[in-house]
PLY file of the C-alpha trace (Angstrom):
ply
format ascii 1.0
element vertex 343
property float x
property float y
property float z
element edge 342
property int vertex1
property int vertex2
end_header
4.26 24.10 -6.51
2.87 20.58 -6.66
-0.19 19.43 -4.70
-1.09 15.99 -3.35
-4.55 15.89 -1.76
-5.79 12.94 0.28
-9.56 13.31 0.01
-12.29 14.41 -2.39
-15.86 13.23 -3.10
-15.77 14.25 -6.76
-16.66 10.80 -8.11
-20.16 11.10 -6.61
-20.83 14.19 -8.72
-19.32 12.68 -11.85
-21.32 9.47 -11.49
-24.47 11.46 -10.72
-24.04 13.62 -13.82
-23.71 17.01 -12.11
-20.04 17.44 -13.08
-18.12 16.83 -16.29
-14.67 16.00 -14.94
-12.97 16.38 -18.33
-14.19 19.94 -18.94
-15.06 21.20 -15.46
-18.59 22.07 -16.57
-21.22 21.69 -13.89
-21.12 22.05 -10.11
-17.87 20.84 -8.64
-14.71 21.83 -6.81
-12.37 19.52 -8.70
-11.90 18.76 -12.38
-9.13 17.74 -14.73
-8.60 21.32 -16.03
-8.59 22.59 -12.45
-6.01 20.04 -11.35
-3.78 20.82 -14.32
-4.05 24.55 -13.61
-3.22 24.11 -9.93
-0.29 21.76 -10.50
-1.81 18.69 -8.85
0.46 15.65 -8.90
-1.82 13.22 -7.04
-5.35 12.96 -5.69
-7.10 10.35 -3.57
-10.64 9.88 -4.94
-12.98 8.59 -2.24
-15.73 6.10 -3.01
-18.26 6.99 -0.32
-20.86 4.27 0.11
-23.12 4.17 3.15
-25.32 1.15 3.85
-28.36 3.22 4.82
-28.19 5.08 1.51
-27.51 2.01 -0.65
-29.06 -0.94 1.23
-27.96 -4.29 -0.20
-26.21 -2.43 -3.04
-23.05 -1.35 -1.20
-20.66 -3.48 -3.26
-22.41 -2.68 -6.54
-22.32 1.06 -5.83
-18.66 1.05 -4.85
-17.76 -0.89 -7.98
-19.63 1.67 -10.10
-17.63 4.47 -8.47
-14.35 2.66 -9.08
-15.29 2.17 -12.75
-16.06 5.88 -12.94
-12.61 6.82 -11.63
-10.99 4.53 -14.19
-13.11 6.12 -16.93
-12.10 9.60 -15.76
-8.46 8.60 -16.15
-9.01 6.83 -19.49
-10.67 9.92 -20.97
-7.92 12.27 -19.78
-5.73 11.62 -22.85
-2.81 10.54 -20.68
-3.00 13.47 -18.27
-4.18 11.33 -15.34
-3.63 7.67 -14.52
-4.93 5.40 -11.78
-1.93 4.25 -9.75
-1.63 1.17 -7.55
2.06 0.93 -6.64
4.70 3.06 -4.97
6.78 3.16 -8.16
3.81 4.41 -10.22
3.16 7.11 -7.63
6.77 8.28 -7.71
6.55 8.69 -11.48
3.49 10.91 -11.09
5.09 13.06 -8.41
8.26 13.39 -10.53
6.33 15.02 -13.38
4.37 12.19 -14.91
0.59 12.10 -15.37
-1.49 13.06 -12.34
-1.89 10.07 -10.02
-5.44 9.04 -9.16
-5.54 6.86 -6.05
-8.75 5.02 -5.19
-10.07 5.00 -1.63
-13.09 3.59 0.17
-14.67 6.09 2.54
-16.27 3.68 4.95
-15.90 -0.09 4.62
-19.63 -0.72 4.18
-19.04 -2.27 0.70
-17.10 -5.07 2.44
-20.43 -6.26 3.84
-19.05 -6.83 7.33
-16.27 -9.22 6.30
-12.61 -8.17 6.36
-11.67 -10.77 3.74
-13.75 -8.92 1.15
-11.04 -6.27 1.01
-9.16 -8.66 -1.30
-11.79 -8.04 -3.99
-11.51 -4.26 -3.76
-7.72 -4.41 -3.61
-7.78 -6.17 -6.97
-9.98 -3.32 -8.25
-7.32 -0.81 -7.22
-8.38 0.42 -3.76
-5.32 1.71 -1.89
-6.81 3.80 0.94
-9.42 2.63 3.44
-11.46 4.56 6.01
-12.96 1.79 8.12
-16.21 3.60 8.90
-18.06 6.84 8.13
-20.75 6.06 10.66
-20.78 3.13 13.06
-20.61 -0.16 11.14
-19.57 -3.78 11.82
-15.90 -2.76 11.81
-15.68 0.37 13.93
-17.30 3.15 15.89
-17.05 6.71 14.62
-16.58 10.27 15.83
-20.27 11.15 15.65
-21.40 7.67 16.68
-21.12 5.77 19.95
-17.33 6.08 20.39
-17.07 2.30 20.33
-13.69 0.71 19.50
-12.79 -1.55 16.62
-14.70 -4.80 16.53
-12.86 -8.09 16.21
-13.62 -8.00 12.47
-12.34 -4.43 12.39
-9.05 -5.55 13.92
-8.77 -8.23 11.25
-9.44 -5.59 8.61
-6.67 -3.31 9.86
-4.24 -6.24 9.84
-5.26 -7.13 6.29
-4.81 -3.56 5.01
-1.22 -3.63 6.20
-0.65 -7.06 4.70
-1.95 -5.95 1.29
-0.32 -2.51 1.25
-3.50 -0.45 1.62
-3.32 2.80 3.60
-5.15 2.72 6.92
-7.11 6.00 7.16
-8.47 7.04 10.58
-10.58 10.05 9.57
-14.13 9.65 10.92
-13.11 6.98 13.44
-13.95 7.23 17.14
-11.25 8.11 19.65
-11.45 4.53 20.92
-10.97 3.11 17.44
-8.01 5.45 16.87
-6.31 3.94 19.92
-6.97 0.44 18.59
-5.46 1.32 15.22
-2.35 2.57 17.01
-2.05 -0.73 18.87
-2.51 -2.94 15.81
-0.61 -1.16 13.05
3.09 -1.48 12.45
3.28 0.81 9.44
2.41 4.52 9.08
-1.25 5.51 8.69
-3.06 8.74 7.83
-6.01 10.90 8.82
-6.94 11.96 5.30
-9.23 14.89 6.11
-9.07 15.87 9.79
-8.05 19.08 11.56
-6.90 20.12 15.05
-9.44 19.68 17.85
-7.57 22.15 20.06
-8.55 24.89 17.59
-11.97 23.66 16.42
-13.69 21.25 18.84
-15.38 18.97 16.31
-15.01 15.31 17.26
-13.95 14.74 13.66
-10.74 16.62 14.41
-7.68 15.16 16.15
-6.59 15.92 19.69
-3.02 17.03 20.29
-2.24 13.59 21.71
-3.55 11.98 18.51
-1.48 14.33 16.34
1.64 13.52 18.33
0.99 9.78 18.09
0.28 10.00 14.36
3.55 11.89 13.88
5.52 9.43 16.00
4.26 6.63 13.77
5.39 8.45 10.61
1.85 9.29 9.56
0.29 12.40 8.06
-2.95 14.31 8.63
-4.58 16.08 5.69
-6.05 19.47 6.56
-9.78 19.51 5.80
-10.94 22.70 4.08
-14.56 22.47 5.25
-15.35 25.67 7.13
-17.07 23.78 9.96
-13.89 21.84 10.74
-11.71 24.96 10.56
-13.50 27.78 12.41
-14.98 27.06 15.86
-17.71 29.66 15.39
-18.83 28.12 12.10
-18.73 24.71 13.78
-21.02 25.84 16.61
-23.53 27.32 14.15
-23.51 24.17 12.03
-24.02 21.98 15.09
-27.06 24.02 16.12
-28.66 23.32 12.74
-27.66 19.64 12.89
-29.20 19.23 16.37
-32.41 20.75 15.05
-32.25 18.38 12.08
-31.99 15.34 14.37
-34.88 16.58 16.49
-37.05 16.79 13.36
-36.49 13.12 12.58
-33.82 13.32 9.86
-36.34 13.20 7.02
-35.39 14.15 3.44
-37.26 17.43 3.91
-35.35 18.16 7.13
-32.07 17.30 5.40
-32.84 19.78 2.62
-33.67 22.52 5.15
-30.53 21.79 7.16
-28.29 22.11 4.09
-29.98 25.34 3.09
-29.49 26.74 6.58
-25.84 25.69 6.77
-25.24 27.35 3.40
-26.25 30.70 4.94
-23.45 30.57 7.55
-20.54 32.88 6.61
-17.56 30.91 5.33
-14.42 30.63 7.43
-11.47 32.91 6.73
-8.64 31.27 4.81
-6.44 32.23 7.77
-7.92 29.29 9.71
-6.19 26.93 7.27
-2.84 28.39 8.28
-3.75 28.25 11.98
-4.46 24.53 11.84
-1.32 23.80 9.84
0.86 25.83 12.21
-0.69 24.10 15.23
-0.15 20.64 13.73
3.49 21.48 13.06
3.92 22.80 16.61
2.52 19.55 18.03
3.71 16.90 15.60
6.48 18.49 13.56
6.75 19.50 9.93
6.54 15.94 8.60
3.03 15.16 9.88
0.86 17.57 7.92
-0.56 17.71 4.39
-3.73 18.64 2.51
-7.01 16.70 2.50
-9.46 19.26 1.22
-12.71 17.24 1.26
-13.52 18.90 -2.07
-16.98 18.20 -3.47
-18.10 17.04 -0.05
-21.07 19.42 -0.07
-19.45 21.58 2.61
-18.62 25.31 2.46
-14.94 25.92 1.74
-13.11 28.88 3.33
-13.06 32.28 1.71
-10.65 32.57 -1.25
-10.80 28.82 -1.95
-13.59 27.83 -4.31
-11.98 24.67 -5.62
-8.71 22.99 -6.50
-7.69 25.87 -8.77
-7.30 28.01 -5.65
-4.80 25.66 -4.02
-2.17 27.95 -5.57
-3.06 30.46 -2.81
-1.95 28.08 -0.08
1.86 28.38 -0.49
1.78 32.17 -0.19
-0.57 31.89 2.79
1.84 29.56 4.58
4.86 31.72 3.77
3.06 34.75 5.23
2.63 32.96 8.56
6.29 32.04 8.76
6.72 28.64 7.13
9.92 28.15 5.18
9.95 27.00 1.57
10.90 23.41 2.41
8.08 23.25 4.98
5.55 24.52 2.45
6.67 21.84 -0.01
6.22 19.19 2.67
2.68 20.38 3.42
1.66 20.68 -0.21
2.86 17.27 -1.41
6.07 15.79 -0.02
4.76 14.44 3.29
1.85 12.62 1.69
4.01 11.31 -1.14
6.42 9.93 1.44
3.82 8.09 3.51
2.02 6.57 0.52
5.25 5.38 -1.08
6.16 3.78 2.26
2.85 1.91 2.52
2.07 0.92 -1.08
3.97 -2.06 -2.44
0 1
1 2
2 3
3 4
4 5
5 6
6 7
7 8
8 9
9 10
10 11
11 12
12 13
13 14
14 15
15 16
16 17
17 18
18 19
19 20
20 21
21 22
22 23
23 24
24 25
25 26
26 27
27 28
28 29
29 30
30 31
31 32
32 33
33 34
34 35
35 36
36 37
37 38
38 39
39 40
40 41
41 42
42 43
43 44
44 45
45 46
46 47
47 48
48 49
49 50
50 51
51 52
52 53
53 54
54 55
55 56
56 57
57 58
58 59
59 60
60 61
61 62
62 63
63 64
64 65
65 66
66 67
67 68
68 69
69 70
70 71
71 72
72 73
73 74
74 75
75 76
76 77
77 78
78 79
79 80
80 81
81 82
82 83
83 84
84 85
85 86
86 87
87 88
88 89
89 90
90 91
91 92
92 93
93 94
94 95
95 96
96 97
97 98
98 99
99 100
100 101
101 102
102 103
103 104
104 105
105 106
106 107
107 108
108 109
109 110
110 111
111 112
112 113
113 114
114 115
115 116
116 117
117 118
118 119
119 120
120 121
121 122
122 123
123 124
124 125
125 126
126 127
127 128
128 129
129 130
130 131
131 132
132 133
133 134
134 135
135 136
136 137
137 138
138 139
139 140
140 141
141 142
142 143
143 144
144 145
145 146
146 147
147 148
148 149
149 150
150 151
151 152
152 153
153 154
154 155
155 156
156 157
157 158
158 159
159 160
160 161
161 162
162 163
163 164
164 165
165 166
166 167
167 168
168 169
169 170
170 171
171 172
172 173
173 174
174 175
175 176
176 177
177 178
178 179
179 180
180 181
181 182
182 183
183 184
184 185
185 186
186 187
187 188
188 189
189 190
190 191
191 192
192 193
193 194
194 195
195 196
196 197
197 198
198 199
199 200
200 201
201 202
202 203
203 204
204 205
205 206
206 207
207 208
208 209
209 210
210 211
211 212
212 213
213 214
214 215
215 216
216 217
217 218
218 219
219 220
220 221
221 222
222 223
223 224
224 225
225 226
226 227
227 228
228 229
229 230
230 231
231 232
232 233
233 234
234 235
235 236
236 237
237 238
238 239
239 240
240 241
241 242
242 243
243 244
244 245
245 246
246 247
247 248
248 249
249 250
250 251
251 252
252 253
253 254
254 255
255 256
256 257
257 258
258 259
259 260
260 261
261 262
262 263
263 264
264 265
265 266
266 267
267 268
268 269
269 270
270 271
271 272
272 273
273 274
274 275
275 276
276 277
277 278
278 279
279 280
280 281
281 282
282 283
283 284
284 285
285 286
286 287
287 288
288 289
289 290
290 291
291 292
292 293
293 294
294 295
295 296
296 297
297 298
298 299
299 300
300 301
301 302
302 303
303 304
304 305
305 306
306 307
307 308
308 309
309 310
310 311
311 312
312 313
313 314
314 315
315 316
316 317
317 318
318 319
319 320
320 321
321 322
322 323
323 324
324 325
325 326
326 327
327 328
328 329
329 330
330 331
331 332
332 333
333 334
334 335
335 336
336 337
337 338
338 339
339 340
340 341
341 342
């Protein structure tokens, strides 16, 4: 089975030196050997840059991450290539080198100006999440629920003009509605689950799933336990509320992460529950995988990284999906939507 995953934060670990992507040594969920073992055909590598973490260095930091992804591909001895076009992606999914697609998780590196996307397009960016937390372009799920700004609307229009995937994960419900009004081409939610099963605001409502499906889009199932299992979510939120009450200091952040790490991981069965629900609501063409690997979040039991993606087909067959549906979830749906959007 092939796998096409729409979201990972691996580049942060590679750039920071805690993971050797070429060998898999270090602390990470995703590596070149792991992808080859699993049968990965394509992976979206997110460049996550937040203004509050990199003040006045947003563009510089994003550019460093993009260079790192290109270096990862260059050192792979032809096993992985950065792709920019639909034709290059088709080659990868037909048995060529693994496709590495570059995404921006949050448009903070654009420095509040939609026109700056041109620069990052030239650097190879082909997927754009407009905001991770509220920014000049959009409100977010854990923010103020504000809609797209006027500059955010311009940015969505420009992504479609250039052939960059509009990615609504992290956006507020209001911003999601705005994206639906503005876009004319399919869009994705790269790493979002079903809110009807797990009530996180980061997950999609049934109405959102239906709309996404009607527009020809795809949602990538997030493997973070807190977005899968409602009990894990409630426990995580209790720790996060305590963290905010303590002033969100570095010390409080460290304690929060340590406390969250003690929460039992979700059962792998929750992955199947979300996928089945998405299919029931939006049909078999609207669902894929967006694992959020290396996002510093606990994965479900039996999945410790990309090498364990091979467990997913059997899991889905056990809950009643047919072979062609499993293939759609694992890679075909995402391949379809990206080849429709990329030029």
